[in-house]
C-alpha positions, 0 to 999 in steps of 0.5 A: 483491463481494456484501455479506452481512448484518452478521455476529454480534459475536464473544463468545469468543477463538477466535470473534474469531480466526475473524472476523479478515479484512479487516485481512489483506486490506487489508495484503496489498493495501498490502504489495507492490512498494512495500514490497519495493523501498522496504525493500530499497533502505533496508536495502541502500543505507543499513542501519538508518539510516532505520529510524526512517522505518518507525516514523514511517510505521506510525504515521501509517498506524495512526492515519490508518486507524483514524480512516477506520474509526471514521467508516465504523462510527460516523457518525451517518448510517451513511454511508461516509467519502467520503460524509462528505468530499463533505458537507465539500466536493463536489469530494472526490468528483471528486477521488477518482474521478480518483485512482482512475483515475490512481492505478490506472495508476500503482500498476498500472505497477510491480505489472505490471512486477514480476509479470512481471520476478519470473516471468522472473527466476526461470524464465529463460524468456519476456518480462516482457510475456508473464508480466505478460499472463498473470497480469494476465488471471487477476487480471482473472477474479477481480476482475470478479465478486469474492466477498469470502470467496474473496478473504479466503481466497486472501489468507490463503493468499498470507500464508502463503507470504509468511511463509515466504518473507520471514521464513524468508529473513531468519532464514536470513540472521540479523537484527541486533536491536542495529542494528535498535533503534539505527535506530528511535531515531537520527533521521538522514538519511545521505549518498546511496548509489547512484542513489536519494537517501535523501529519495526513499527516505524519502518512498517509504516514507512513500507506501508505508506511510503516505500511500497512497491505498489507505488509503481503500479499506479501508472497502469491505473492511469492508462486504464482511465485513458489519462495519456499525455502532459494535458492530464498532469493537472487533473492527475495532481488534483485526483491524486491530492483528493485520494491522499487526503482520503488516506490520511483521514482513514489512517488517522481514524485507525490510529485514533482508535488504537490510541484511545482504546489501547494505550498505554494499558493494552497492546495489539497482539492479534487481529481481534484485540482492537475490535474486542475492546470497541465491543466493550466501549461501543457494544457489539455493533462497534465491533461488527462496524470496525471488522466491516471496515477491516475487510473492506480495506484489506479486500480492496487491497487484495484485488488491487494488488493482483491487478497492479503486479499482474500488469507491471510484472507482464510489462517487465517480462516484455521489456526484459525480452524485447530489450530497452530500446524496441518499441513494444506493441502490446497495448493491453498487458491484461491480455497477455498470459503472463498477467493472468499467471501473476494474478493467479499466484498473487491470489492462490499462493498465499493461501498456504499462510492460512494453515495451522501453525503459520505466523499471525496476521499482525506479525506477517503484516509488519515483517512484510511492510518493513521488508519492502522498504529494502527496495526503496533505495534502488527504486528511488535512485532510478526514479530520481535519475530518469525524472532529472534527465533531459534525455529521458523525460525531456527538458521541459519536465525535468526536475526543478532544483528543489525536486532534485534536493528533495529526491537526494535527501529522500535517497539518503533517508531510504538507505538509513531506513532499509538498513534499519528495516532489515535490523529490525526484521532480523530481531523480531524474526529471532524473537518470534523463533524463540517464542515458538520454542516456548522461551519468553523474552523479557520486555524492554 
């Protein structure tokens, strides 16, 4: 991604609208298989009773990412967030380097399977691995030498498709505003329905929306846009607020479809469960339209993850080798060999999960998104420290009292959620192994 010169600060409402972009790119990178499965399973298996988890996850992400952006734009040294974390402790660099590679494979596993299954299911021809190989190969062409403006334009086109597909089908089916509002404020954990424990579903939502490692790639898209320095803080906030609003609407659309079509008589076991019911209610066109949205959401995530993790992994490698104090001279991480290697790994290695006998798309997605929450306490603690320290971010932009209070509560919550995620993944993995051996567990 070629880094442009800093862009002019917009002065009018129309200039602001034309400037928006990095927030939409990162939100469509986030909004992928995890959101579709987590929202669909939550709505289909538990109605609107887990809606409060969505609220919590969105608030967590907004606050967390806003602090990430604040450090990126406003710190006194003009350095990146990863540089600040490494000043706090040098082990953050190797941690994020390894996490970029490992999670690149983990994220890519369910996205690759999802792209293949979506195309196979809607077309009725070919195998999952064949479709996955084609689309991952095309993504590799876009990712190896990405131009930011091309990626932003492509993502905006996919956003239009997503809006028509997901919001259109949700409105077609008909949402229930009263039940949605009730789900926002009734804090309850329902009894298990179907294969997936509500605790796993909830922690997977927090992972997919609130605790993702991909929160830390947002600064690279800001830099690629040319937004550098405190003068861009207001523009970044407006851009991100719009993007989060889009994310909420799309997530609610998926949740509405699950709750309206599946709950309480059906559950989601595989990708085609919800589209199949859509075809029964809306006709074949409804199923086809929803699959277009599924593909768009997953494919933008596949591209965005490879770009973002390639940039972050390269930055982490260079920072690890240089040490926390040395100034890095590489302005464009895309030009480095590690970027191409990590991007290639993110898109090629997950193809192994499309082979026969591998776990299904839904299970891969829930376990992967629940598992990434485990990293959240370490990252949350580091971010809190560097944004509260006048030595690192500077006295003018360090956290205010209420921001420190929020981060303190969030850190405690992240530890609890990480522990619960480990427990839920262990139970789900054990149950999946038993089912694979032909042993059926009684429902709770």
